[in-house]
N, C-alpha and C positions, 0 to 999 in steps of 0.2 A: 474815447483818448486812451484810456491806460491798454484795453484788449490792441489797438492798434499797436500800443508802443511794444508789448509781447510779442505780437507778429514779428514786427522789426527787429526784436533782440533775436527772435528764431531764426528767421531769415539769414542776419548778420553771423549765428552760428555755422550755417548750412553753408554760406560763402566762404568762412575763412577757417572753415575745417582742414587742416592738414595733417591730421594723422592719416597712417594707412585705414583704419576703421572708424570713420567721422562716424557719430551717434546720429541715428535716424531725427529727422526733424519733420513731426507731421502738419497738414496741411487742412485744410478744411475749403477748398475751393468751393465757389457759387455754383447750383446745379439748377436748371430750371427745366420745367413742362409744359408743354401744350397738347391740349389731345380732343378728340373727338369721340365719340360710340365706337369706332372702327380703328382711329388710328392714335398713335402716342408718336410725340417727337419730343424727345430731350436735348436740353440745348446747354452747353460747356464748355463755357470760356477758357482758354489753352493760354497757356506761357509755352513757347514752343523750343526753348531749349533750359534746362533744369540742371543744378547738381544733386549728384546721382543720389545723394539721402533724403533728399526732399520725396515724404510719404504721402500721399495726395489720393489713393485709392480708398476712399472710405466705405464702409457697407451702401450707403446709399448710391452711390455712383457704380460699384462692383454691382448692384441688383441691374442698374440703367443697362449697363454693359451688357450683363446675362442674359439680358430680353430684346435686346434690341436685335433686329434680324438684318439691319447694314449700318454701315458708319458712314459720315457725311462729312469732309474734313473741306478747308481752303481749297488746298489743291491736289493733286492726285501722287501717290507715290511717285516719286523721281530719283531714278539712282543717281549717283554722285558724279559719274562722267557726264551724265547726259545734261545735269543740273548747272555743272561749269560751262558747259560749251551754248546751253542758253543762254545763262547770266553773261559770258564773255560777249555773245552776241549784240545783246543791248549796252552793258555796261560802257564801252570804250568808246570814247569821245573822239568827233573828229574835230582837228586844230580846236582842241581846248587848251586855253590858258593853264599853267601851272595852279595848282591849288591855292595858294598862298596868294597867289596875283586876283583869285579869283572872291578872298574874301576879304570883307572891310577890315580896315585895319584895328578894329577893335575886336574881332575873332582871331586874331592870327595868333595871340597869345594861347588860346585855348585851342589852336591846330597843334601849334607846338608841345603843349604839354599832353593832347590825345598821342602824339606819335613819339613822346618819349613814354608812355604807361603801355602801348601797347606793339611797341616795334614795328609798325607796320611801314613800310619802305617809301618813304615820299616819291620818289620815281616813279614808283607801281601806280599811286594814286593820280601823281599828276596826267596819265594817262584815260583815266575815267570821269564820264560824267560827272556832275556834282551829287546827282540823285546816287550813284553808286557810291563814292567814296565816303558820304553819310553811311551810307547798310555797312560798309566795308569797314568802318572804324565801330561801330552798334556792334556787330560782331566780335570785332577783336578785342571790344571793352565787357562784352557776355563771357567770351571764352575765357578770359583773364580772370575772372572772378569762378572759375571752375564750373561753369555751366556749360554744355552742347545740346545739341539738338538729339545725340542720340539717345538721352534720357530724358526730355521733351515730351510733352503731352501726346502730341500727335504719333510719334515714335511709338511709346507706351501702347496706346489703343491699337497702331496696327497689329501689336503682337498679341494683342488681347482679344481681338475678331478676327485673327486669321481663319480663312476660310469664309468669312460671311461677306457680302459683295459692300465694294466701295464705292462710293461716288464722291464727287469735289463740284463745288462751287464756283470753280474757277479753273484755270490751267496757269503755270508757274509762268509761260510766255504772257499771260494776258495780265496776270500781277506785273511783270515786269514791265508791260507795254503804258500801263497806268502810270510809272513812274519817269518810264522814257519820254513820257507826253509832255511831262509837266514843261513848261517856258524854263530858260536860265534864271529870271529871279526868282520864280518858285522854289526850282531846285537848290539854289542858292541859300534862299530861307531855311529849304530843309536840313540841309547840313549846319548852318551857325545855328539852328535850335540844336539837333544832336550835340553838337561842341559845346554848348553852355549847359548842358546836364548830363552829365558824365554820371551821374549815379542815379537816373531814370530806372536802368534796370532791377536794382536794390529795392524802390519803393516799389515798381510795378509786381515785383515777384511777392514782395509782402503783402500787399493790399490783395492781390490773387489768392493766397495762400489763406488768409483770414476772410475770406469773402465780403470784401469789404468794396463795394462798388462804387461808394463816393468818391474813394481816393482812387479808383482808376479811373469814373470820371476826370477829376483833377488832374490825373496826367493828360489824359485829352486835350482837357481846356490848357494845358499849359504847351502843348505840342501846335494845337491849332488856333489858339486866341489871334485875331488880326491878320490871320492866313485864311481866308476864306476859300481859294482855290486847292491848296492843299486837304481843307476838311472835306471838301463835296468830291474831289477825287479820292482818297485816302479811306475815308473814313463815312460820310453820310451816303456818297452814292452807292458804293457795297452795300452797307446795311439795307437800303430800300431795295435793292436786288435782290438780296438773300432774305428777306421779310416776305417778299412775293412770294419767292421760291417756296419758302417753309407753307405759308397759306396755302397755295395752291397744291402744295402734296399732302395738306390735311384730307384732300378729295379723294385719296386712295388709302386702302387700308394697309396696316405695318406698323412697325415701330422700328425710328430711327434714333440714331445716336447723333448728333451736329455737334462737333467740335471745331468752333472757332476762336481767334484772338481773343483773348479777356476782354481787350478796351472795347468790341464789337457789341458787348453786352451791358453796357454799363451807362447811365447817362440819360439824357432826355432826348438824343438823337440816337440811341441804339435801336437795334435790331428786337431789344422786349419792348421799349415803349413803342414802335412802330406796327408791330402784331399788336400790341395792345388796342393803338390808335384804330386798326381794322375791325375792334367789336373782339378779339381774341381774348380767350381767360391764358394768360400764363402763370402758371405758380411756382413759387421759388421753395423748392421741397429741400436744398441745402443753404 
């Protein structure tokens, strides 16, 4: 409890730093390794957007990055213009009702509060599918707290591994298709849960920074409790596919640094748990 409180205080300082030279905030996120005689695969949980003063590349992480001959992320690097075009092709709904009309009455105050905090244009959101409204609000909440993808783990790893091959477990279009394929009720449920927990980013960041897998798993539980379709689509189905890929990759020699969202490496339904269920030894090295 005390270490978790310290982590929360450190991350609060990072998010609230308003001076020109905010103090560096050390982080020590979890790092795992699975290997055999001629293959080493590091597994690292990421936060896609970070405050720029969070310092997370510990000696153990730097060694793993240096030793790796390739980087594997959820999706490949995509330029902003292409990403916006692909996102727009999935996000714009056809004949959707205004967002307030899609929400239960109990969630409308939280929606109004989110609009007030983020400054998002409700007319713009009214043209989007409900899953896209949820992701737009989530991104705006993160940016409002001083974090951005340019300082996120994937962006830093891309720079650190420049010149090395980069592979991806999914594509941007594939990820968006998963969200877009959810039915209206499941999309609405995702939006309601996003609105109900505006502080999720702070908690997730603190848990990641301290390597607190139990807290990361609890975040998954809050999001997916009573929502089996959301869980299967966004978490467990993807974890199973990634675990299969990692297990198969062990059959070829090499050193691979795999970086995926931190929530995918925490809890009894995580990639780590699924690899161990296959009889593989996954060791936590940090």
